[in-house]
N, C-alpha and C positions, 0 to 999 in steps of 0.2 A: 375374394372371387368374388363372395357370397354377397360382398357390401356394396362390391364395384357400382352396378346397377340403381343400387340406393345414392351414392355418392353424385351421379351425374342429374340426381333433380334438380330443379331452382329453388324448390324448398319442399321439405323433408313432411311436410303437409299435404303435399297432394294425392292424392285419394287414391290414384292410378295407379304409384308405386307400391303401394301397402294391400291393393286390390290384388297387384298382379302377384303377389308375393303369396299372397294367400289362397291365389287361384293354383299356385305351382305345388303347392303344399298338399292342398283338394287333393290334383291330379296324383300326386305319388302316394297319399294314401287311398285312392279308390283304386290306383296299379298294383299297390300290396299286394289288397284285397282281393283281386284279379286271379295276379301270379299266385297268393295261397292255396287258394279254389284250387286252379286249375295245376298247381305241376308239386304241391308240396302232401306227400301219399300218406304222411302225420297226420296231416290234419284231415284230409278228404279220401280215405281208402279207396274207395268206388264212387270216382269221380259220376259214372252212369247211373251210378245206382242213387248218387244225392242229387242228381237232376230231376230222378224221378218221382223222387221223394218229394222235392222241393217244387216240382211244378204240381204234383199230383196235391198239395196241400195248397198251392197258389192259388189266390183269391181275387179278382179284381172286381170293385162292386162302385157303382157309378156313389155311395155314401164314402166308400173308401178312401175312394180320388177327392174327393170336397172336404173329408175328413182331414187328410193325409196336406193338402197344396196349403193353407194355411199357417201346418209347420214348416212347412219351406220356406215361403214367403219371411215370416219371422227369426228364422236359423240363421237370414241373412239381415236381416233387421234393417230392413229397407226403413222401416219409421225415421229412425234414425240417418240415415246415408241416402235419401232422395234429394234435400239442400245442398248439400257436398258434392253429389252427382249431376246434377243441374247447374250449380256454379263453375263444374270443371268443361262443360258440353261447351263445345263449339260457338254450335248455333241455338241458341238457348229459346226453344219452343215446344209446345209440348209433344209437337210431332215425333219429333227427336229423344223425347224424355221416356212419352212412351215405347218408341222402339229398344231403347236400353233397357228399362223394365219388361219388357217382352223376351227378348233374347239370356237376359239375366232370369228370369223365372222359366224358359225352356231349357238354359244349360244347368242349374241349381235341381230341377228335375230329373231329369236326364241323369246327372251325377248321384244323387241320390240311390234313383231305379235300381243304377249296375251295382254301386257298392251293397244295397239292402240284397238284392238277385242273389249277388256270388256271395255275399256275404252270412245269407243263411241257406243257401247251396250247400259252402263249406261246413254248415254246423249241422246238417239236417240231419246224418244218420248219425254225428257222435258229439253232442250238446258240451260234453264234460273233456274235452281236449284239451282244455288248460290245466287239469288235475290230469291225464296220463301226459304231458310233454312237462309237468315239475316235480314227478316219482324222484 
C-alpha cells in the first residue's frame, strides 16, 4: 500500500512524489514530537511547568531569526532542487517559481518552529530523559 502512489508515476524521477513522501515523513516526525510532549508523562511529567520553563528561556531576536533562516533553507537543499522544481512547474515563469519557494520556506520554517518548541518543552525540565527510560 505504501508503494502504490509511487507506482502511479509516469517516471520515478518525478520530484513531486519523492517530495510528497518526504513531506509525509516530516509530518509524522513533527506529530510524534508534539504527541510525546503533550501526552507522555514519563517524558514531560509537568506539562504546564515545562511550558513555563520553556517560554521563560525562549528568546526571539532579529539576529536569531536571520541566523536560523539560512539553516532552514539549506536544510531543504533548495540549491540542488531549484532546477528540478522549475522543470516540473506547469507555467514556467519567475512568478510561479517565487510562489513555490515562498510557500516552501514558510512551511519549512513553521514545521521547524513546531518541532523546536515542542521538542524543547518536552525536555526543558528533564533533559536526561533518555537515561531514565533506558535504565
